[in-house]
C-alpha positions as CSV (number, residue, x, y, z in Angstrom):
1,X,0.0,0.0,-0.5
2,X,1.3,3.6,-0.6
3,X,1.8,6.0,2.0
4,X,-0.1,9.1,1.6
5,X,0.3,10.1,6.1
6,X,1.2,13.4,5.2
7,X,-1.9,14.4,2.6
8,X,-4.5,12.1,4.3
9,X,-3.6,13.8,7.8
10,X,-4.0,17.6,6.1
11,X,-7.3,15.9,4.4
12,X,-8.6,14.8,7.7
13,X,-7.9,18.4,9.5
14,X,-9.6,20.0,6.5
15,X,-12.5,18.1,7.0
16,X,-12.7,17.5,10.7
17,X,-12.7,21.9,10.5
18,X,-13.6,23.9,13.7
19,X,-16.7,25.1,12.2
20,X,-17.9,21.4,12.6
21,X,-16.8,20.9,15.8
22,X,-20.1,21.3,17.3
23,X,-21.7,18.4,15.2
24,X,-18.3,15.7,16.2
25,X,-18.6,12.7,18.1
26,X,-16.4,11.7,20.8
27,X,-14.5,10.0,18.2
28,X,-14.0,12.5,15.8
29,X,-13.2,14.9,18.2
30,X,-10.0,12.5,19.4
31,X,-8.9,11.7,16.0
32,X,-9.1,15.9,15.4
33,X,-7.3,16.6,18.6
34,X,-4.5,13.6,17.6
35,X,-4.7,14.5,13.9
36,X,-3.6,18.7,15.1
37,X,-0.9,17.3,17.6
38,X,0.8,15.5,14.9
39,X,0.4,18.6,12.5
40,X,2.3,20.5,15.2
41,X,4.9,17.8,15.5
42,X,5.3,18.7,11.6
43,X,5.7,22.5,12.8
44,X,8.2,21.7,15.6
45,X,6.2,23.0,18.2
46,X,4.6,20.8,21.1
47,X,1.7,23.2,21.7
48,X,0.2,26.0,19.2
49,X,1.3,29.3,20.5
50,X,-1.3,31.5,22.4
51,X,-2.8,34.2,20.9
52,X,-1.5,37.8,21.3
53,X,-4.0,39.5,23.5
54,X,-4.1,42.3,21.7
55,X,-3.8,43.8,18.2
56,X,0.3,43.6,17.0
57,X,1.9,45.1,14.1
58,X,5.1,42.6,13.2
59,X,8.4,44.7,12.6
60,X,8.3,46.1,8.9
61,X,11.9,44.2,9.1
62,X,10.4,40.7,9.8
63,X,7.2,41.4,7.0
64,X,10.2,42.5,4.5
65,X,12.3,39.5,5.0
66,X,9.0,37.3,4.7
67,X,8.1,39.0,1.5
68,X,11.8,38.4,0.4
69,X,11.7,34.7,0.6
70,X,8.6,33.7,0.2
71,X,5.4,34.2,-2.5
72,X,2.6,35.3,-1.7
73,X,1.7,31.3,-0.5
74,X,4.5,31.1,1.5
75,X,6.7,28.9,-0.4
76,X,10.3,29.5,-0.8
77,X,11.2,31.4,-3.9
78,X,14.7,30.8,-3.8
79,X,16.3,28.1,-1.7
80,X,19.4,29.9,-0.3
81,X,18.0,33.8,0.3
82,X,17.7,32.9,4.3
83,X,20.7,32.2,6.7
84,X,20.1,29.4,8.3
85,X,15.9,28.0,8.2
86,X,15.0,30.3,11.6
87,X,14.8,33.8,11.9
88,X,13.6,35.6,15.9
89,X,12.8,38.8,16.1
90,X,12.5,40.4,20.2
91,X,11.7,43.5,20.9
92,X,13.2,45.8,23.8
93,X,12.0,45.1,27.5
94,X,14.4,47.1,29.4
95,X,12.1,50.2,29.7
96,X,14.9,51.8,31.0
97,X,17.4,54.1,29.8
98,X,17.8,55.1,26.1
99,X,21.3,53.4,25.6
100,X,20.6,50.2,27.7
101,X,18.9,47.3,26.3
102,X,17.0,43.9,27.7
103,X,15.9,41.0,25.6
104,X,14.4,38.0,26.6
105,X,15.9,35.3,25.1
106,X,13.7,32.5,26.5
107,X,12.1,31.2,23.6
108,X,15.4,30.2,22.1
109,X,15.8,25.9,22.0
110,X,18.9,24.4,22.9
111,X,18.5,22.8,19.7
112,X,19.1,25.7,17.6
113,X,22.6,26.5,16.0
114,X,22.8,30.4,16.5
115,X,24.1,31.9,13.2
116,X,24.4,35.1,14.0
117,X,22.5,37.6,16.2
118,X,21.9,41.6,15.2
119,X,21.1,44.7,16.9
120,X,18.8,47.5,15.1
121,X,18.7,50.6,16.4
122,X,16.7,53.5,14.6
123,X,18.6,57.0,15.1
124,X,16.9,59.4,15.2
125,X,17.8,63.0,13.5
126,X,19.9,65.6,15.3
127,X,18.2,68.4,16.9
128,X,19.1,71.6,15.9
129,X,18.7,73.2,19.9
130,X,22.1,70.4,20.5
131,X,25.4,72.2,22.0
132,X,28.4,73.4,19.6
133,X,30.6,70.6,20.5
134,X,28.4,68.4,19.0
135,X,27.7,70.4,16.0
136,X,31.1,70.5,15.5
137,X,31.1,67.2,14.7
138,X,30.2,65.0,11.5
139,X,30.2,61.6,12.5
140,X,30.8,59.6,15.6
141,X,31.4,56.0,16.9
142,X,29.0,54.0,17.9
143,X,30.1,50.7,20.3
144,X,28.5,48.3,21.9
145,X,29.0,46.3,25.1
146,X,27.4,43.1,26.9
147,X,27.0,43.9,30.1
148,X,28.8,41.8,32.3
149,X,27.7,43.2,35.5
150,X,25.1,45.0,35.9
151,X,26.9,47.4,38.8
152,X,30.3,48.1,37.2
153,X,28.3,49.2,33.8
154,X,31.2,52.6,33.9
155,X,34.1,50.2,34.5
156,X,36.1,47.8,31.4
157,X,35.2,44.9,34.0
158,X,31.5,45.5,33.7
159,X,31.3,45.5,29.7
160,X,32.3,43.6,27.1
161,X,33.2,45.3,23.4
162,X,30.8,43.5,20.8
163,X,30.7,45.7,17.7
164,X,32.2,49.5,17.1
165,X,30.9,51.8,13.8
166,X,31.1,55.4,12.8
167,X,28.1,56.9,12.2
168,X,27.1,60.1,10.6
169,X,25.7,62.5,12.5
170,X,23.0,64.5,10.4
171,X,21.6,60.5,9.1
172,X,18.1,59.2,11.1
173,X,18.2,55.8,9.9
174,X,18.5,52.3,10.9
175,X,21.8,50.8,12.2
176,X,22.5,46.8,12.6
177,X,25.5,46.1,14.7
178,X,27.0,42.7,14.9
179,X,26.3,40.9,18.4
180,X,25.8,37.2,18.5
181,X,29.3,36.5,21.1
182,X,26.6,38.2,23.1
183,X,23.7,36.1,22.0
184,X,25.5,33.0,21.9
185,X,26.7,33.4,25.6
186,X,23.5,33.8,26.9
187,X,21.9,31.3,25.1
188,X,24.1,29.0,26.9
189,X,23.6,30.3,29.8
190,X,20.8,32.7,30.1
191,X,21.0,34.0,34.0
192,X,24.1,35.2,32.2
193,X,22.4,38.0,30.2
194,X,22.2,41.3,31.3
195,X,21.6,43.1,28.5
196,X,23.9,45.7,26.2
197,X,25.3,49.3,26.6
198,X,25.6,52.0,24.0
199,X,28.1,54.1,24.2
200,X,28.7,57.1,21.7
201,X,31.8,58.6,21.3
202,X,33.4,61.8,19.1
203,X,36.4,60.6,16.9
204,X,38.7,62.0,19.4
205,X,37.1,59.8,22.1
206,X,34.9,62.0,24.2
207,X,31.8,60.1,25.7
208,X,29.1,62.1,24.3
209,X,25.2,61.5,26.6
210,X,22.0,60.6,25.3
211,X,20.8,64.2,24.9
212,X,23.6,64.9,22.4
213,X,22.6,61.5,20.2
214,X,19.6,59.7,20.4
215,X,17.6,56.4,19.4
216,X,14.5,55.6,19.4
217,X,13.2,53.6,22.2
218,X,10.3,51.4,22.5
219,X,9.0,53.8,25.3
220,X,8.9,56.9,24.1
221,X,8.5,56.8,19.7
222,X,6.7,54.4,17.7
223,X,6.8,50.7,17.4
224,X,8.0,50.7,14.2
225,X,11.1,52.1,15.5
226,X,11.8,50.1,18.7
227,X,15.1,48.6,19.5
228,X,15.3,45.5,18.0
229,X,17.3,42.1,18.0
230,X,17.4,39.8,15.3
231,X,18.8,36.5,15.6
232,X,19.4,33.7,13.2
233,X,19.6,30.2,13.9
234,X,18.9,26.9,11.9
235,X,17.2,23.7,13.4
236,X,17.0,21.0,11.1
237,X,17.2,17.8,11.5
238,X,18.8,16.6,8.6
239,X,19.4,17.1,5.3
240,X,16.9,19.7,3.2
241,X,15.8,17.9,0.6
242,X,12.8,20.9,-0.6
243,X,13.4,22.4,-3.5
244,X,11.7,26.5,-4.6
245,X,9.8,27.0,-7.2
246,X,12.5,28.1,-9.9
247,X,14.3,24.7,-9.2
248,X,11.1,22.9,-11.5
249,X,11.2,25.8,-13.7
250,X,14.2,25.4,-14.3
251,X,14.4,21.3,-14.8
252,X,11.2,20.6,-16.0
253,X,11.8,22.5,-19.5
254,X,8.5,23.3,-21.7
255,X,7.2,20.0,-23.1
256,X,7.5,19.6,-27.1
257,X,4.3,18.9,-28.6
258,X,4.8,15.3,-29.3
259,X,5.0,15.0,-25.5
260,X,2.3,16.9,-24.6
261,X,0.2,14.4,-27.7
262,X,1.9,11.6,-25.9
263,X,0.7,12.2,-22.5
264,X,-2.9,13.3,-23.8
265,X,-3.0,10.1,-25.2
266,X,-1.2,8.1,-22.0
267,X,-4.4,10.1,-19.8
268,X,-6.8,8.6,-22.1
269,X,-5.3,4.9,-22.5
270,X,-5.8,5.0,-18.5
271,X,-9.1,6.3,-18.3
272,X,-10.4,3.9,-20.9
273,X,-9.1,0.7,-18.6
274,X,-11.3,2.6,-15.4
275,X,-8.5,4.9,-14.4
276,X,-7.2,7.3,-13.3
277,X,-3.2,8.6,-14.4
278,X,-1.1,9.9,-11.5
279,X,-1.2,13.7,-11.4
280,X,-1.3,16.3,-8.6
281,X,-4.1,17.9,-7.7
282,X,-5.0,20.5,-5.0
283,X,-4.9,20.5,-1.0
284,X,-5.6,24.0,0.5
285,X,-4.7,24.1,4.3
286,X,-6.8,27.2,5.4
287,X,-4.8,28.0,9.2
288,X,-8.5,30.0,10.3
289,X,-10.4,26.2,9.9
290,X,-7.5,24.7,11.7
291,X,-7.6,27.2,14.3
292,X,-4.3,28.9,13.7
293,X,-5.1,32.1,13.0
294,X,-5.0,34.1,15.9
295,X,-1.1,33.4,15.8
296,X,0.5,33.5,12.3
297,X,0.5,36.1,10.8
298,X,1.3,34.7,7.2
299,X,0.1,32.9,4.8
300,X,-3.4,32.4,6.0
301,X,-3.4,29.4,4.4
302,X,-1.7,27.2,1.4
303,X,-1.8,24.4,-1.1
304,X,0.2,21.5,-0.1
305,X,-1.6,19.6,-3.1
306,X,-1.5,16.2,-3.3
307,X,-0.9,12.5,-5.5
308,X,-3.5,10.9,-6.5
309,X,-4.0,8.2,-9.2
310,X,-3.3,5.3,-11.2
311,X,0.6,4.0,-12.1
312,X,-0.5,1.1,-14.5
313,X,1.7,-0.2,-17.4
314,X,3.0,0.8,-19.8
315,X,4.8,4.1,-18.1
316,X,5.0,7.1,-20.2
317,X,7.6,9.7,-19.0
318,X,4.9,12.0,-18.2
319,X,4.5,9.5,-15.1
320,X,8.3,10.7,-14.2
321,X,8.7,7.1,-13.2
322,X,12.2,6.0,-12.0
323,X,13.5,3.2,-13.2
324,X,12.4,0.9,-10.8
325,X,9.1,1.6,-10.9
326,X,9.2,0.8,-14.5
327,X,10.4,-3.0,-13.7
328,X,8.1,-3.3,-10.8
329,X,5.1,-2.0,-13.4
330,X,6.0,-4.7,-15.7
331,X,6.3,-7.4,-13.2
332,X,2.8,-6.3,-12.3
333,X,1.8,-6.1,-15.5
334,X,3.0,-9.8,-16.8
335,X,2.3,-11.9,-13.0
336,X,5.8,-12.5,-12.7
337,X,5.7,-12.6,-8.8
338,X,3.3,-12.9,-6.4
339,X,2.6,-9.8,-4.3
340,X,3.9,-7.1,-6.6
341,X,1.8,-4.5,-6.3
342,X,1.6,-1.4,-8.9
343,X,4.1,1.6,-8.4
344,X,2.7,4.1,-5.9
345,X,1.6,7.5,-7.2
346,X,3.5,10.0,-4.7
347,X,5.5,13.6,-4.8
348,X,8.7,13.2,-6.5
349,X,9.4,17.1,-6.0
350,X,8.5,18.9,-2.8
351,X,9.0,22.8,-1.8
352,X,9.6,24.5,1.4
353,X,7.0,27.0,2.8
354,X,7.7,30.1,5.6
355,X,5.4,30.9,8.4
356,X,5.6,34.6,10.1
357,X,4.2,34.3,13.6
358,X,4.0,35.1,17.0
359,X,5.2,32.8,19.9
360,X,4.1,32.7,22.7
361,X,6.0,35.8,24.2
362,X,4.4,37.7,21.8
363,X,7.9,37.5,19.4
364,X,7.9,37.5,16.4
365,X,9.5,34.3,14.1
366,X,10.0,34.0,10.5
367,X,11.0,30.1,10.1
368,X,11.2,27.9,6.6
369,X,9.8,24.0,6.7
370,X,10.8,21.7,4.6
371,X,8.5,19.3,2.8
372,X,5.5,20.9,3.0
373,X,4.3,21.7,-1.1
374,X,3.8,18.7,-3.5
375,X,5.8,19.5,-6.3
376,X,4.8,17.3,-8.7
377,X,3.6,14.0,-8.6
378,X,5.8,10.3,-10.0
379,X,5.0,6.6,-10.0
380,X,7.9,5.2,-7.2
């Protein structure tokens, strides 16, 4: 028997959506609960995240990143656009001094491999009323430190330099600093997370106060300009086998007329025998129907597709058979061995999809999941 566990699971969930939950028997509810549990395992989760209690707007950076790597249905555009398979964003939780920041990284799992971490700060435009010293400067140096001791932040033993950049005084834009070393330490020992300290100096080394140079804060400025930590990780359990839509477009050129004619003839012959040839059918997964729309930002659903149909002798090239499937179909047709079934109609090309969602801490996460969309079907 051919295995179609993934497609069967999705079909079951679509048919047993929340809209019909009131009419389900106890057995059906148990089956639905088990199916949802299995689907969460596919998405690498033990439980579905709670929906944010109030309307939250995801950071524009995360929305732009999602739109860069995924199409409107969430399918990966290019396999190598994303560094790793998970991007997490964390907003500043310090609510204190302008130049000190704290990010709660408790949601990062130990199994995740830290690839790179960035501090995103929005630099505000300079005020015209600032002092003479400031107006003589065209550039200044911004340094980001890991706080080692909260009681000694002004001393060398209480801080460790992570990143330093020279910035133009009058620019107003996002600035990005690499802080991977600190984040790696924090994920290994959560108690070591004392936060980050930003110090601004003139190029001559004189420290400037926060009235001279300003960065947006979550407390005093629009949420779209909040300080943010962006973490790129990877937690793949094996070698990715998914490909992108571009791969299939490259590997499957337009079929010539003769091939299309043979394909049509093959389908007619199959139908004349009472069979429908192996092919791909739509299978739309609606996250609202499953009950996940509250925490998934995008996409609202996706077409997983599924494979169905007969793989009867003779197998045409349009069925994309393997050599083994061709031999198996011959053995089956000629009854040369007992118990040899015909080949299976299964996906022979799989795409990854991307989810943008809120986790339990209301952080926005972008995650790529391998082997989620049947790109094409074949006899195997």
